[in-house]
N, CA, C and O atoms as a printed pandas DataFrame, in Angstrom:
     atom_number atom_name residue_name chain_id  residue_number  x_coord  y_coord  z_coord
0              1         N          UNK        A               1  133.653  117.258   92.046
1              2        CA          UNK        A               1  133.706  117.575   94.108
2              3         C          UNK        A               1  134.919  117.570   94.365
3              4         O          UNK        A               1  135.418  116.634   93.741
4              5         N          UNK        A               2  135.740  118.154   94.999
5              6        CA          UNK        A               2  136.552  117.865   95.656
6              7         C          UNK        A               2  136.757  117.484   96.877
7              8         O          UNK        A               2  136.217  117.958   97.877
8              9         N          UNK        A               3  137.746  116.392   96.820
9             10        CA          UNK        A               3  138.001  115.372   98.094
10            11         C          UNK        A               3  138.884  115.346   98.887
11            12         O          UNK        A               3  139.998  114.936   98.559
12            13         N          UNK        A               4  138.634  115.741  100.025
13            14        CA          UNK        A               4  139.734  115.533  101.069
14            15         C          UNK        A               4  139.664  114.174  101.814
15            16         O          UNK        A               4  138.588  113.650  102.102
16            17         N          UNK        A               5  141.038  113.561  102.149
17            18        CA          UNK        A               5  141.629  112.731  102.434
18            19         C          UNK        A               5  141.465  113.040  104.056
19            20         O          UNK        A               5  141.515  114.091  104.695
20            21         N          UNK        A               6  141.229  111.536  104.473
21            22        CA          UNK        A               6  141.336  111.624  106.284
22            23         C          UNK        A               6  143.121  112.100  106.819
23            24         O          UNK        A               6  143.363  112.599  107.918
24            25         N          UNK        A               7  144.029  111.843  105.911
25            26        CA          UNK        A               7  144.878  112.014  105.946
26            27         C          UNK        A               7  145.129  113.335  106.263
27            28         O          UNK        A               7  145.836  113.815  107.149
28            29         N          UNK        A               8  144.447  113.853  105.410
29            30        CA          UNK        A               8  144.544  115.429  104.736
30            31         C          UNK        A               8  143.858  116.299  105.794
31            32         O          UNK        A               8  144.185  117.475  105.953
32            33         N          UNK        A               9  142.869  115.680  106.539
33            34        CA          UNK        A               9  141.975  116.191  107.022
34            35         C          UNK        A               9  142.924  116.540  108.851
35            36         O          UNK        A               9  142.916  117.456  109.674
36            37         N          UNK        A              10  143.676  115.062  108.700
37            38        CA          UNK        A              10  144.591  114.953  110.092
38            39         C          UNK        A              10  145.594  115.717  110.212
39            40         O          UNK        A              10  145.715  116.212  111.333
40            41         N          UNK        A              11  146.525  116.049  109.293
41            42        CA          UNK        A              11  147.175  116.980  108.790
42            43         C          UNK        A              11  146.597  118.587  109.186
43            44         O          UNK        A              11  147.246  119.278  109.971
44            45         N          UNK        A              12  145.738  118.929  108.766
45            46        CA          UNK        A              12  144.771  120.287  108.908
46            47         C          UNK        A              12  144.669  120.088  110.417
47            48         O          UNK        A              12  145.534  120.717  111.025
48            49         N          UNK        A              13  143.911  119.440  111.112
49            50        CA          UNK        A              13  143.782  119.460  112.416
50            51         C          UNK        A              13  144.793  119.275  113.394
51            52         O          UNK        A              13  144.615  119.676  114.544
52            53         N          UNK        A              14  146.143  118.539  112.942
53            54        CA          UNK        A              14  147.621  118.750  113.829
54            55         C          UNK        A              14  147.990  120.199  113.297
55            56         O          UNK        A              14  148.298  120.720  114.369
56            57         N          UNK        A              15  148.143  121.083  112.442
57            58        CA          UNK        A              15  148.252  122.482  112.105
58            59         C          UNK        A              15  147.315  123.650  113.376
59            60         O          UNK        A              15  147.738  124.566  114.080
60            61         N          UNK        A              16  145.740  122.978  113.177
61            62        CA          UNK        A              16  145.246  123.778  114.044
62            63         C          UNK        A              16  145.599  123.451  115.602
63            64         O          UNK        A              16  145.561  124.249  116.538
64            65         N          UNK        A              17  145.864  122.422  115.628
65            66        CA          UNK        A              17  145.772  121.840  117.238
66            67         C          UNK        A              17  144.596  121.197  117.322
67            68         O          UNK        A              17  144.442  120.673  118.425
68            69         N          UNK        A              18  143.993  121.090  116.811
69            70        CA          UNK        A              18  142.580  120.501  116.802
70            71         C          UNK        A              18  142.583  118.811  117.186
71            72         O          UNK        A              18  142.931  118.030  116.301
72            73         N          UNK        A              19  142.317  118.467  118.077
73            74        CA          UNK        A              19  141.846  117.199  118.434
74            75         C          UNK        A              19  141.015  116.140  117.993
75            76         O          UNK        A              19  139.817  116.358  118.176
76            77         N          UNK        A              20  141.279  115.134  117.502
77            78        CA          UNK        A              20  139.405  114.680  116.531
78            79         C          UNK        A              20  139.372  113.270  116.324
79            80         O          UNK        A              20  140.405  112.732  115.925
80            81         N          UNK        A              21  138.398  112.616  116.522
81            82        CA          UNK        A              21  138.536  111.203  116.137
82            83         C          UNK        A              21  138.359  110.630  115.300
83            84         O          UNK        A              21  138.133  111.308  114.298
84            85         N          UNK        A              22  138.329  109.017  115.091
85            86        CA          UNK        A              22  138.153  108.323  113.393
86            87         C          UNK        A              22  137.024  109.035  112.794
87            88         O          UNK        A              22  136.860  109.059  111.574
88            89         N          UNK        A              23  136.352  109.533  113.507
89            90        CA          UNK        A              23  134.560  109.768  113.134
90            91         C          UNK        A              23  134.590  110.836  112.388
91            92         O          UNK        A              23  134.266  110.989  111.211
92            93         N          UNK        A              24  135.050  111.645  113.248
93            94        CA          UNK        A              24  134.890  113.348  113.162
94            95         C          UNK        A              24  135.757  113.501  111.310
95            96         O          UNK        A              24  135.092  113.897  110.353
96            97         N          UNK        A              25  137.598  113.014  111.139
97            98        CA          UNK        A              25  138.224  113.135  110.159
98            99         C          UNK        A              25  136.958  112.270  109.072
99           100         O          UNK        A              25  136.682  112.607  107.921
100          101         N          UNK        A              26  136.604  111.593  109.525
101          102        CA          UNK        A              26  135.986  110.831  108.283
102          103         C          UNK        A              26  134.426  111.808  107.800
103          104         O          UNK        A              26  133.960  111.705  106.665
104          105         N          UNK        A              27  133.919  112.532  108.661
105          106        CA          UNK        A              27  132.635  113.388  108.452
106          107         C          UNK        A              27  133.289  114.615  107.988
107          108         O          UNK        A              27  132.809  114.997  106.921
108          109         N          UNK        A              28  134.236  115.360  108.447
109          110        CA          UNK        A              28  134.566  116.419  108.202
110          111         C          UNK        A              28  135.499  116.269  106.784
111          112         O          UNK        A              28  135.748  117.291  106.144
112          113         N          UNK        A              29  135.993  114.965  106.333
113          114        CA          UNK        A              29  136.636  115.197  104.676
114          115         C          UNK        A              29  135.623  115.388  103.851
115          116         O          UNK        A              29  135.871  116.033  102.832
116          117         N          UNK        A              30  134.428  114.957  104.035
117          118        CA          UNK        A              30  133.320  115.176  102.919
118          119         C          UNK        A              30  132.538  116.902  103.160
119          120         O          UNK        A              30  132.133  117.646  102.268
120          121         N          UNK        A              31  132.530  117.094  104.351
121          122        CA          UNK        A              31  131.963  118.513  104.429
122          123         C          UNK        A              31  133.708  119.466  104.031
123          124         O          UNK        A              31  133.344  120.526  103.524
124          125         N          UNK        A              32  134.791  119.455  104.067
125          126        CA          UNK        A              32  135.556  120.020  103.707
126          127         C          UNK        A              32  135.547  120.379  102.212
127          128         O          UNK        A              32  135.771  121.428  101.607
128          129         N          UNK        A              33  135.205  119.123  101.827
129          130        CA          UNK        A              33  135.170  118.851  100.139
130          131         C          UNK        A              33  134.403  120.055   99.478
131          132         O          UNK        A              33  134.733  120.855   98.603
132          133         N          UNK        A              34  132.823  119.826  100.502
133          134        CA          UNK        A              34  131.279  120.899   99.703
134          135         C          UNK        A              34  131.636  122.323  100.199
135          136         O          UNK        A              34  130.945  123.289   99.873
136          137         N          UNK        A              35  132.902  122.456  101.121
137          138        CA          UNK        A              35  133.180  123.994  101.487
138          139         C          UNK        A              35  133.584  124.347  100.186
139          140         O          UNK        A              35  132.982  125.046   99.371
140          141         N          UNK        A              36  135.000  123.614  100.056
141          142        CA          UNK        A              36  135.815  124.470   98.819
142          143         C          UNK        A              36  135.065  124.284   97.517
143          144         O          UNK        A              36  135.552  124.952   96.605
144          145         N          UNK        A              37  133.768  123.390   97.109
145          146        CA          UNK        A              37  133.205  122.993   95.932
146          147         C          UNK        A              37  132.259  124.908   96.028
147          148         O          UNK        A              37  131.984  125.523   94.998
148          149         N          UNK        A              38  132.013  125.344   97.157
149          150        CA          UNK        A              38  131.119  126.080   97.073
150          151         C          UNK        A              38  131.437  127.670   97.289
151          152         O          UNK        A              38  130.619  128.569   97.098
152          153         N          UNK        A              39  132.868  127.845   97.751
153          154        CA          UNK        A              39  133.618  128.656   97.363
154          155         C          UNK        A              39  134.183  128.751   96.082
155          156         O          UNK        A              39  134.000  129.761   95.403
156          157         N          UNK        A              40  134.837  127.825   95.692
157          158        CA          UNK        A              40  134.473  128.216   93.950
158          159         C          UNK        A              40  133.385  128.514   93.241
159          160         O          UNK        A              40  133.507  129.157   92.198
160          161         N          UNK        A              41  131.889  128.006   93.788
161          162        CA          UNK        A              41  131.302  128.551   93.053
162          163         C          UNK        A              41  130.926  129.900   93.202
163          164         O          UNK        A              41  130.399  130.472   92.248
164          165         N          UNK        A              42  131.124  130.495   94.276
165          166        CA          UNK        A              42  131.276  131.824   94.664
166          167         C          UNK        A              42  131.730  132.611   93.897
167          168         O          UNK        A              42  131.163  133.518   93.286
168          169         N          UNK        A              43  133.256  132.148   93.901
169          170        CA          UNK        A              43  134.284  132.522   93.099
170          171         C          UNK        A              43  134.230  133.279   91.775
171          172         O          UNK        A              43  134.688  134.389   91.506
172          173         N          UNK        A              44  133.430  132.244   90.864
173          174        CA          UNK        A              44  132.875  132.182   89.496
174          175         C          UNK        A              44  131.956  133.475   89.631
175          176         O          UNK        A              44  132.326  134.440   88.962
176          177         N          UNK        A              45  130.936  133.611   90.316
177          178        CA          UNK        A              45  129.979  134.517   90.378
178          179         C          UNK        A              45  130.598  136.085   90.492
179          180         O          UNK        A              45  130.306  137.029   89.757
180          181         N          UNK        A              46  131.539  136.084   91.632
181          182        CA          UNK        A              46  132.099  137.654   91.348
182          183         C          UNK        A              46  133.142  137.954   90.589
183          184         O          UNK        A              46  134.301  137.682   90.905
184          185         N          UNK        A              47  132.663  138.777   89.098
185          186        CA          UNK        A              47  133.823  139.038   87.786
186          187         C          UNK        A              47  134.361  140.138   88.170
187          188         O          UNK        A              47  134.118  140.634   89.270
188          189         N          UNK        A              48  134.935  140.506   87.549
189          190        CA          UNK        A              48  136.419  141.203   87.646
190          191         C          UNK        A              48  135.811  142.852   88.063
191          192         O          UNK        A              48  136.605  143.651   88.558
192          193         N          UNK        A              49  134.546  143.204   87.845
193          194        CA          UNK        A              49  134.180  144.310   88.150
194          195         C          UNK        A              49  132.899  144.415   89.676
195          196         O          UNK        A              49  132.172  145.289   90.148
196          197         N          UNK        A              50  133.187  143.123   89.949
197          198        CA          UNK        A              50  132.676  143.197   91.513
198          199         C          UNK        A              50  133.861  143.320   92.201
199          200         O          UNK        A              50  134.918  142.710   92.034
200          201         N          UNK        A              51  133.464  144.484   93.275
201          202        CA          UNK        A              51  134.557  144.817   93.874
202          203         C          UNK        A              51  134.419  143.923   95.177
203          204         O          UNK        A              51  133.297  143.579   95.546
204          205         N          UNK        A              52  135.718  143.491   95.975
205          206        CA          UNK        A              52  136.199  142.802   97.118
206          207         C          UNK        A              52  135.883  143.843   98.167
207          208         O          UNK        A              52  136.328  144.989   98.107
208          209         N          UNK        A              53  134.797  143.230   99.496
209          210        CA          UNK        A              53  134.141  143.252  100.253
210          211         C          UNK        A              53  134.433  142.846  101.614
211          212         O          UNK        A              53  134.496  141.617  101.640
212          213         N          UNK        A              54  134.615  143.301  102.631
213          214        CA          UNK        A              54  134.670  142.538  103.832
214          215         C          UNK        A              54  133.503  142.538  104.587
215          216         O          UNK        A              54  133.276  141.542  105.274
216          217         N          UNK        A              55  132.616  143.590  104.592
217          218        CA          UNK        A              55  131.781  144.023  104.347
218          219         C          UNK        A              55  130.666  144.685  103.632
219          220         O          UNK        A              55  130.918  145.788  103.145
220          221         N          UNK        A              56  128.873  143.953  103.413
221          222        CA          UNK        A              56  128.483  144.487  102.700
222          223         C          UNK        A              56  128.163  146.204  102.807
223          224         O          UNK        A              56  127.936  147.071  101.962
224          225         N          UNK        A              57  128.262  146.197  104.126
225          226        CA          UNK        A              57  127.805  148.026  104.358
226          227         C          UNK        A              57  129.061  148.926  105.001
227          228         O          UNK        A              57  129.649  148.697  106.058
228          229         N          UNK        A              58  129.293  149.984  104.084
229          230        CA          UNK        A              58  130.798  150.117  104.700
230          231         C          UNK        A              58  130.431  150.360  106.116
231          232         O          UNK        A              58  129.286  150.086  106.476
232          233         N          UNK        A              59  131.542  150.988  107.198
233          234        CA          UNK        A              59  131.748  150.865  108.194
234          235         C          UNK        A              59  132.307  152.409  108.542
235          236         O          UNK        A              59  133.184  152.998  107.909
236          237         N          UNK        A              60  131.658  152.858  109.579
237          238        CA          UNK        A              60  133.119  154.359  109.572
238          239         C          UNK        A              60  132.448  154.701  111.384
239          240         O          UNK        A              60  131.422  154.726  112.063
240          241         N          UNK        A              61  133.846  154.896  111.417
241          242        CA          UNK        A              61  133.864  154.919  113.499
242          243         C          UNK        A              61  133.252  156.534  113.274
243          244         O          UNK        A              61  133.576  157.217  112.302
244          245         N          UNK        A              62  132.259  157.030  114.416
245          246        CA          UNK        A              62  131.697  157.929  114.869
246          247         C          UNK        A              62  132.465  158.417  115.953
247          248         O          UNK        A              62  132.676  157.888  117.045
248          249         N          UNK        A              63  132.802  159.356  115.561
249          250        CA          UNK        A              63  133.525  160.247  116.633
250          251         C          UNK        A              63  133.204  161.374  116.886
251          252         O          UNK        A              63  132.896  162.094  115.936
252          253         N          UNK        A              64  133.153  162.098  118.711
253          254        CA          UNK        A              64  132.898  163.443  118.987
254          255         C          UNK        A              64  133.804  163.885  119.361
255          256         O          UNK        A              64  134.719  163.100  119.612
256          257         N          UNK        A              65  133.997  165.145  119.561
257          258        CA          UNK        A              65  134.664  165.688  120.351
258          259         C          UNK        A              65  134.961  165.281  121.887
259          260         O          UNK        A              65  134.058  165.098  122.703
260          261         N          UNK        A              66  136.043  165.188  122.117
261          262        CA          UNK        A              66  136.649  165.114  124.018
262          263         C          UNK        A              66  136.259  165.822  124.578
263          264         O          UNK        A              66  137.274  166.251  125.126
264          265         N          UNK        A              67  135.206  166.573  125.065
265          266        CA          UNK        A              67  135.010  168.067  125.804
266          267         C          UNK        A              67  134.757  167.561  127.077
267          268         O          UNK        A              67  133.947  166.682  127.372
268          269         N          UNK        A              68  135.756  168.382  128.051
269          270        CA          UNK        A              68  135.107  167.906  130.076
270          271         C          UNK        A              68  133.514  168.262  129.828
271          272         O          UNK        A              68  132.858  169.010  129.104
272          273         N          UNK        A              69  133.309  167.387  130.749
273          274        CA          UNK        A              69  131.998  168.397  131.447
274          275         C          UNK        A              69  132.092  167.442  133.084
275          276         O          UNK        A              69  132.719  166.517  133.601
276          277         N          UNK        A              70  131.114  168.322  133.353
277          278        CA          UNK        A              70  131.040  167.634  134.749
278          279         C          UNK        A              70  130.839  166.580  135.316
279          280         O          UNK        A              70  130.028  165.936  134.651
280          281         N          UNK        A              71  131.180  165.993  136.300
281          282        CA          UNK        A              71  131.475  164.335  136.804
282          283         C          UNK        A              71  130.385  164.479  137.902
283          284         O          UNK        A              71  129.764  165.495  138.214
284          285         N          UNK        A              72  130.297  163.211  138.419
285          286        CA          UNK        A              72  129.606  162.708  139.513
286          287         C          UNK        A              72  130.840  163.110  140.672
287          288         O          UNK        A              72  132.036  163.193  140.391
288          289         N          UNK        A              73  130.161  163.365  142.214
289          290        CA          UNK        A              73  131.548  163.454  142.663
290          291         C          UNK        A              73  131.196  161.566  143.363
291          292         O          UNK        A              73  130.320  160.839  142.895
292          293         N          UNK        A              74  132.104  161.186  144.480
293          294        CA          UNK        A              74  131.819  159.807  144.722
294          295         C          UNK        A              74  130.896  159.400  145.523
295          296         O          UNK        A              74  130.656  158.200  145.655
296          297         N          UNK        A              75  130.029  160.658  146.390
297          298        CA          UNK        A              75  129.014  160.691  147.334
298          299         C          UNK        A              75  127.980  159.977  146.085
299          300         O          UNK        A              75  127.501  158.843  146.085
300          301         N          UNK        A              76  127.846  160.954  145.153
301          302        CA          UNK        A              76  126.761  161.027  144.408
302          303         C          UNK        A              76  126.732  159.590  143.455
303          304         O          UNK        A              76  125.694  158.932  143.378
304          305         N          UNK        A              77  127.974  159.187  142.746
305          306        CA          UNK        A              77  127.939  157.694  142.702
306          307         C          UNK        A              77  127.491  156.754  143.207
307          308         O          UNK        A              77  126.923  155.928  142.493
308          309         N          UNK        A              78  127.604  156.520  144.825
309          310        CA          UNK        A              78  127.479  155.768  145.156
310          311         C          UNK        A              78  126.013  155.770  145.994
311          312         O          UNK        A              78  125.515  154.933  146.747
312          313         N          UNK        A              79  125.513  157.184  145.490
313          314        CA          UNK        A              79  124.359  157.341  146.386
314          315         C          UNK        A              79  123.197  155.937  145.991
315          316         O          UNK        A              79  122.382  155.614  146.856
316          317         N          UNK        A              80  123.223  155.372  144.969
317          318        CA          UNK        A              80  122.211  154.507  144.354
318          319         C          UNK        A              80  122.529  153.085  144.824
319          320         O          UNK        A              80  121.631  152.248  144.732
320          321         N          UNK        A              81  124.028  152.641  145.445
321          322        CA          UNK        A              81  124.095  151.424  145.005
322          323         C          UNK        A              81  123.681  150.756  146.324
323          324         O          UNK        A              81  123.532  151.430  147.343
324          325         N          UNK        A              82  123.459  149.152  146.296
325          326        CA          UNK        A              82  122.264  148.542  147.438
326          327         C          UNK        A              82  123.930  148.479  148.773
327          328         O          UNK        A              82  123.513  148.198  149.896
328          329         N          UNK        A              83  124.926  148.607  148.759
329          330        CA          UNK        A              83  126.200  148.582  149.820
330          331         C          UNK        A              83  126.975  149.491  148.842
331          332         O          UNK        A              83  127.289  149.358  147.659
332          333         N          UNK        A              84  127.197  150.602  149.891
333          334        CA          UNK        A              84  129.106  150.724  149.489
334          335         C          UNK        A              84  129.607  151.646  151.328
335          336         O          UNK        A              84  129.130  151.483  152.451
336          337         N          UNK        A              85  130.368  152.265  150.984
337          338        CA          UNK        A              85  131.188  152.736  152.124
338          339         C          UNK        A              85  131.621  153.947  152.429
339          340         O          UNK        A              85  132.484  154.292  153.237
340          341         N          UNK        A              86  130.642  154.849  151.387
341          342        CA          UNK        A              86  130.343  155.951  151.529
342          343         C          UNK        A              86  131.015  157.009  150.064
343          344         O          UNK        A              86  130.503  157.937  149.437
344          345         N          UNK        A              87  132.738  156.121  149.928
345          346        CA          UNK        A              87  133.020  156.428  148.161
346          347         C          UNK        A              87  133.218  155.062  147.440
347          348         O          UNK        A              87  133.643  154.981  146.288
348          349         N          UNK        A              88  132.951  154.232  148.043
349          350        CA          UNK        A              88  133.484  153.071  147.181
350          351         C          UNK        A              88  132.058  151.551  147.207
351          352         O          UNK        A              88  131.448  151.144  148.196
352          353         N          UNK        A              89  131.970  151.178  146.096
353          354        CA          UNK        A              89  131.116  150.463  145.952
354          355         C          UNK        A              89  131.598  148.840  146.630
355          356         O          UNK        A              89  132.675  148.269  146.458
356          357         N          UNK        A              90  130.318  148.333  147.490
357          358        CA          UNK        A              90  130.802  146.835  148.049
358          359         C          UNK        A              90  129.651  146.049  147.413
359          360         O          UNK        A              90  128.434  146.223  147.354
360          361         N          UNK        A              91  130.629  144.976  146.892
361          362        CA          UNK        A              91  129.899  143.776  146.030
362          363         C          UNK        A              91  130.556  142.359  146.907
363          364         O          UNK        A              91  131.593  142.314  147.569
364          365         N          UNK        A              92  129.533  141.237  146.638
365          366        CA          UNK        A              92  129.854  140.241  147.056
366          367         C          UNK        A              92  131.187  139.601  146.324
367          368         O          UNK        A              92  131.608  139.982  145.232
368          369         N          UNK        A              93  131.980  138.181  147.416
369          370        CA          UNK        A              93  132.504  137.778  146.289
370          371         C          UNK        A              93  132.338  136.952  145.645
371          372         O          UNK        A              93  131.408  136.231  146.006
372          373         N          UNK        A              94  133.057  136.541  144.382
373          374        CA          UNK        A              94  132.505  136.039  143.702
374          375         C          UNK        A              94  133.496  134.707  143.556
375          376         O          UNK        A              94  133.068  133.565  143.393
376          377         N          UNK        A              95  134.730  135.028  143.634
377          378        CA          UNK        A              95  135.733  133.888  143.712
378          379         C          UNK        A              95  135.587  132.672  144.407
379          380         O          UNK        A              95  136.329  131.740  144.100
380          381         N          UNK        A              96  134.757  132.538  145.287
381          382        CA          UNK        A              96  135.204  131.305  146.314
382          383         C          UNK        A              96  135.974  131.285  147.686
383          384         O          UNK        A              96  136.453  132.333  148.118
384          385         N          UNK        A              97  136.092  130.151  148.344
385          386        CA          UNK        A              97  136.423  130.802  149.738
386          387         C          UNK        A              97  137.738  131.173  149.933
387          388         O          UNK        A              97  138.247  131.504  151.004
388          389         N          UNK        A              98  138.302  131.099  148.774
389          390        CA          UNK        A              98  139.884  131.682  149.190
390          391         C          UNK        A              98  140.123  133.027  149.467
391          392         O          UNK        A              98  141.300  133.334  149.280
392          393         N          UNK        A              99  139.376  133.965  149.862
393          394        CA          UNK        A              99  139.216  135.170  150.403
394          395         C          UNK        A              99  138.889  135.364  151.435
395          396         O          UNK        A              99  138.772  136.521  151.838
């Protein structure tokens, strides 16, 4: 089993700018060892005939032609809004008292 010392974990946490307690350092030392061991097992299973992938299903962007169409007028857009001033939506302030 791969083993990480708490000093190695402390160093890695420092590189990642993550603050860890002594308890977390000790626990993560064991967990990182298990992760490294499991990655090694997976690497053994993937032989040279297995193509490396980042996703199991091929991803493809689906595009359509950008065709101009009719758009709503400002009045039509706000027609179903609970509050509006005729051309704009009115919404409640969400930022607090400073407005």
